[in-house]
Every structure is written in C-alpha cells, then in structure tokens.
VOPAGU-2260 file (C-alpha; in pm, 1 decimal, decimal comma):
REM VOPAGU-2260
SITE   aa  ch    i         X         Y         Z
SITE  MET   A    0   -3093,5     819,8    2545,4
SITE  THR   A    1   -2861,6     695,7    2274,2
SITE  GLY   A    2   -2484,5     676,6    2293,2
SITE  ALA   A    3   -2240,0     889,9    2104,1
SITE  LYS   A    4   -2230,3     838,7    1731,0
SITE  ASN   A    5   -1926,2     684,5    1566,5
SITE  LYS   A    6   -1760,3     951,3    1356,0
SITE  ILE   A    7   -1670,6     857,9    1000,8
SITE  PHE   A    8   -1425,7    1078,6     813,4
SITE  ALA   A    9   -1501,5    1056,7     441,5
SITE  ILE   A   10   -1243,2    1177,1     190,9
SITE  SER   A   11   -1333,1    1267,3    -165,5
SITE  GLY   A   12   -1032,6    1201,3    -385,5
SITE  SER   A   13   -1156,7    1450,8    -642,4
SITE  THR   A   14   -1091,3    1821,7    -614,9
SITE  ARG   A   15   -1375,5    1891,1    -860,5
SITE  LYS   A   16   -1666,7    2061,0    -686,9
SITE  ASP   A   17   -1978,6    1844,1    -686,5
SITE  SER   A   18   -1789,9    1548,3    -836,9
SITE  SER   A   19   -1937,1    1200,5    -873,1
SITE  ASN   A   20   -1717,3    1090,3    -582,8
SITE  PHE   A   21   -1852,0    1367,0    -359,8
SITE  LYS   A   22   -2207,7    1270,2    -460,1
SITE  ILE   A   23   -2137,2     907,3    -366,9
SITE  LEU   A   24   -2012,7    1016,4     -24,6
SITE  LYS   A   25   -2328,8    1226,3      19,7
SITE  PHE   A   26   -2533,7     917,9     -72,4
SITE  ILE   A   27   -2341,5     709,4     183,3
SITE  SER   A   28   -2385,6     976,7     448,5
SITE  LYS   A   29   -2763,4     981,8     390,2
SITE  ASN   A   30   -2794,0     603,8     392,0
SITE  MET   A   31   -2577,0     510,5     688,4
SITE  SER   A   32   -2735,8     408,4    1014,5
SITE  SER   A   33   -2813,9     679,6    1266,5
SITE  LYS   A   34   -2531,9     532,7    1477,6
SITE  PHE   A   35   -2283,6     704,2    1246,9
SITE  GLU   A   36   -2201,5    1066,0    1176,7
SITE  VAL   A   37   -2022,4    1126,6     847,4
SITE  GLU   A   38   -1799,0    1428,8     786,1
SITE  ILE   A   39   -1703,4    1472,9     420,9
SITE  PHE   A   40   -1362,4    1628,4     359,5
SITE  GLU   A   41   -1347,6    1821,3      32,9
SITE  ASP   A   42   -1037,0    2030,5      85,3
SITE  LEU   A   43    -753,2    1819,4     -57,7
SITE  GLU   A   44    -624,3    2113,1    -261,2
SITE  SER   A   45    -542,9    2303,5      58,8
SITE  ILE   A   46    -293,8    2045,0     180,9
SITE  PRO   A   47      59,7    2156,7      85,1
SITE  HIS   A   48     283,2    1942,7    -131,4
SITE  PHE   A   49     444,7    1668,8      70,0
SITE  ASN   A   50     799,2    1751,8     171,1
SITE  PRO   A   51     985,4    1518,3     408,5
SITE  ASP   A   52    1178,2    1819,9     540,3
SITE  SER   A   53     848,0    1967,3     663,8
SITE  ASP   A   54     725,7    1638,9     812,3
SITE  THR   A   55     859,3    1719,0    1156,6
SITE  ASP   A   56     709,7    1757,0    1502,6
SITE  ASN   A   57     547,5    2075,1    1373,4
SITE  PRO   A   58     406,7    2005,0    1023,5
SITE  PRO   A   59     196,1    2259,6     832,2
SITE  GLU   A   60    -133,5    2342,2    1006,6
SITE  LYS   A   61    -353,1    2196,3     727,6
SITE  VAL   A   62    -163,8    1867,7     757,0
SITE  THR   A   63    -211,6    1858,6    1134,3
SITE  LEU   A   64    -584,6    1923,7    1095,3
SITE  PHE   A   65    -614,8    1647,4     832,7
SITE  ARG   A   66    -421,9    1396,8    1044,3
SITE  ASN   A   67    -629,7    1482,4    1352,6
SITE  LYS   A   68    -955,4    1421,2    1163,6
SITE  ILE   A   69    -829,0    1075,3    1068,8
SITE  ALA   A   70    -693,1     999,8    1416,8
SITE  THR   A   71   -1015,8    1091,7    1595,7
SITE  ALA   A   72   -1250,5     917,4    1351,2
SITE  ALA   A   73   -1377,5     569,4    1426,5
SITE  GLY   A   74   -1342,5     492,2    1056,7
SITE  VAL   A   75   -1249,9     644,3     722,3
SITE  ILE   A   76   -1410,6     610,8     380,7
SITE  ILE   A   77   -1218,5     715,9      71,9
SITE  CYS   A   78   -1402,9     760,9    -256,8
SITE  THR   A   79   -1180,7     855,0    -546,8
SITE  PRO   A   80   -1165,5     873,7    -922,8
SITE  GLU   A   81    -878,2     732,7   -1123,8
SITE  TYR   A   82    -655,8     975,9   -1313,4
SITE  VAL   A   83    -421,1     837,8   -1579,5
SITE  PHE   A   84    -444,4     483,2   -1435,3
SITE  SER   A   85    -349,0     606,1   -1088,3
SITE  LEU   A   86    -475,8     799,1    -788,1
SITE  PRO   A   87    -532,2    1172,5    -817,9
SITE  GLY   A   88    -213,0    1350,7    -711,7
SITE  SER   A   89    -391,4    1551,3    -443,2
SITE  LEU   A   90    -519,2    1234,6    -270,7
SITE  LYS   A   91    -182,3    1060,9    -289,9
SITE  ASN   A   92     -19,0    1376,7    -155,2
SITE  ALA   A   93    -253,1    1383,0     146,7
SITE  LEU   A   94    -190,5    1014,5     215,0
SITE  GLU   A   95     186,9    1068,3     191,7
SITE  TRP   A   96     161,3    1314,1     481,5
SITE  CYS   A   97      26,3    1024,9     691,8
SITE  VAL   A   98     298,2     767,9     621,7
SITE  SER   A   99     530,6     883,0     901,4
SITE  THR   A  100     245,3     867,5    1155,2
SITE  THR   A  101      23,0     596,8    1296,4
SITE  VAL   A  102    -306,8     780,7    1227,0
SITE  PHE   A  103    -416,8     509,5     985,8
SITE  SER   A  104    -271,3     210,0    1174,6
SITE  ASN   A  105    -548,9     -44,6    1233,3
SITE  LYS   A  106    -808,8     217,1    1129,5
SITE  LYS   A  107   -1126,1      68,2     979,5
SITE  VAL   A  108   -1151,6     195,2     622,2
SITE  GLY   A  109   -1383,0     163,4     326,9
SITE  LEU   A  110   -1238,7     213,0     -21,4
SITE  ILE   A  111   -1436,8     313,2    -329,2
SITE  THR   A  112   -1299,0     393,4    -671,2
SITE  ALA   A  113   -1561,5     546,7    -898,7
SITE  SER   A  114   -1433,4     638,2   -1241,7
SITE  ALA   A  115   -1451,9     550,3   -1610,4
SITE  SER   A  116   -1240,5     237,4   -1557,0
SITE  GLY   A  117   -1074,9     264,0   -1216,7
SITE  GLU   A  118    -903,6     -74,5   -1200,0
SITE  LYS   A  119    -544,2      48,1   -1169,7
SITE  GLY   A  120    -632,3     335,3    -936,2
SITE  HIS   A  121    -828,8      97,8    -712,5
SITE  GLU   A  122    -538,4    -144,7    -703,9
SITE  GLN   A  123    -298,4     135,8    -607,2
SITE  LEU   A  124    -533,1     267,6    -338,0
SITE  GLY   A  125    -551,0     -78,8    -183,5
SITE  LEU   A  126    -172,6    -114,5    -189,4
SITE  ILE   A  127    -119,0     224,4     -23,9
SITE  MET   A  128    -378,7     152,3     243,1
SITE  LYS   A  129    -219,7    -187,5     318,5
SITE  THR   A  130     118,7     -17,0     343,8
SITE  ILE   A  131      -7,5     229,6     605,0
SITE  GLU   A  132    -168,3     -60,7     793,3
SITE  THR   A  133    -538,5      14,7     759,3
SITE  ASP   A  134    -806,7    -244,3     825,6
SITE  PHE   A  135   -1026,4    -328,3     526,2
SITE  THR   A  136   -1160,4    -636,8     353,2
SITE  ASP   A  137   -1291,8    -726,2       9,8
SITE  LYS   A  138   -1638,4    -647,2     146,8
SITE  THR   A  139   -1537,1    -290,7     237,9
SITE  GLN   A  140   -1404,0    -211,1    -108,3
SITE  LEU   A  141   -1600,6    -118,8    -416,9
SITE  LEU   A  142   -1503,3     -43,9    -775,0
SITE  ILE   A  143   -1769,5     144,5    -972,3
SITE  GLN   A  144   -1682,8     162,7   -1340,5
SITE  GLY   A  145   -1854,3     410,4   -1572,3
SITE  ILE   A  146   -1988,4     613,2   -1278,7
SITE  ARG   A  147   -2111,6     908,5   -1485,5
SITE  GLY   A  148   -2365,4     688,5   -1659,8
SITE  LYS   A  149   -2487,5     543,8   -1330,4
SITE  MET   A  150   -2609,6     857,2   -1153,4
SITE  ASP   A  151   -2802,3    1165,2   -1248,2
SITE  ILE   A  152   -2689,9    1526,7   -1212,2
SITE  ASP   A  153   -2840,7    1545,2    -861,5
SITE  GLY   A  154   -2639,7    1244,9    -739,6
SITE  ASN   A  155   -2924,2     993,5    -747,3
SITE  ILE   A  156   -2796,2     645,8    -831,2
SITE  THR   A  157   -2986,8     542,9   -1144,1
SITE  ASP   A  158   -2822,9     204,9   -1206,3
SITE  LYS   A  159   -2988,9     -69,1    -998,6
SITE  THR   A  160   -2674,4    -282,3    -968,0
SITE  THR   A  161   -2468,1      16,1    -852,8
SITE  LEU   A  162   -2739,4     112,3    -604,8
SITE  SER   A  163   -2745,5    -241,4    -466,6
SITE  ASN   A  164   -2363,7    -254,6    -448,5
SITE  LEU   A  165   -2344,9      78,3    -264,7
SITE  LEU   A  166   -2609,1     -26,4     -11,8
SITE  GLU   A  167   -2421,4    -354,5      42,6
SITE  PHE   A  168   -2094,5    -160,9      85,4
SITE  ILE   A  169   -2262,5      55,8     351,8
SITE  ARG   A  170   -2392,8    -253,5     537,4
SITE  ASN   A  171   -2050,9    -419,6     522,9
SITE  PHE   A  172   -1873,2    -106,2     644,1
SITE  GLU   A  173   -2122,8     -61,7     928,2
SITE  ASN   A  174   -2075,0    -427,2    1027,0
SITE  GLN   A  175   -1698,4    -373,8    1028,9
SITE  MET   A  176   -1749,1     -67,1    1248,2
SITE  GLU   A  177   -1977,5    -262,0    1484,7
SITE  ASP   A  178   -1675,3    -479,7    1562,5
SITE  LEU   A  179   -1535,1    -172,6    1742,7
SITE  ASN   A  180   -1812,1    -178,0    2002,8
C-alpha cells in the first residue's frame, strides 16, 4: 500500500481557455511521478478585485477557497504568460489576496513563464514570490520564450529543447518536494 500523494496546486496565469500555460500544466500533471497529485486551477477570473477593506477575517468566499487550496497543498506551480512586460492582472490580483496571510510562507513553488518574450514578467513573478516568502530555486524556475511555436494545438511539446527543459523542471520540482518527506 502506498502513502498519500503530495498535492500540488497548479495555477494557470492565463484566463484564456485552453491556453499554452494551461497545456503546459496538463503536460506537467501527466509527467509528474505517481507520488504527486496535481490540481489545476483555472478560475482566476472569479476572484474579486483585491480590496484591502475586504481583506478581513471574513474575506470573499472565492478568496477563502483559493487561499485554502494553497495552504493545504504540499507545493504550488504557477505557469503564466507575460502581458505588457508584466504579470496578467488576474494573477497579480489573486496573489495580492495572499499577501496579508502566511499561505505562501515557506511553500515550495515552481515558477514558469511561457510567453512570446516573458523576461520582465518572469522577473516580476520571482520578486513577488520572494516577497511573500515562498521557497524556490533557479532549478525550479523556467522561462519559455516563443511558446506558441514550441507546442502543437493539442499541447504536445514539439521543440526538443523545451521538452527537455520541462522534464528537467519536473525532476527538479519533485526533488524539492522530496525534501518535505
């Protein structure tokens, strides 16, 4: 009999249905060890706009659900595009709801930016995640530039270097998670 699986909460930073970022998270979910169970969150648009006046002991229900998913996960993977040299507003909004909490403190995270360029967005994601005290390394981060030309419509990774980098990211993230046990 095997032990309980480590739950990984995966957040797609894109609100576009069937986005490249969602497809990458599906790829990761399929290729992770059987020790891990990945839940992909695709509902960023349902989280209300951040308002410090509402960030009380009784925040909006969608915020509470989001925070609880992060708090109860062994680890979190964020895969996001870059919009106008920054993070998508919906992802930043969701993260802002977590600043006043400790849900991300010392949480093992993996960070992927998959976009046309992605450099500035990836830099900002790293800064935000350091600010909210997550645990990640250079080995649990990945920048994939020109993602649309590196996968087919079904989400299959067609670029060999990208495929290799994603598989290495998965191994590194799993190794980081093994440190929990």
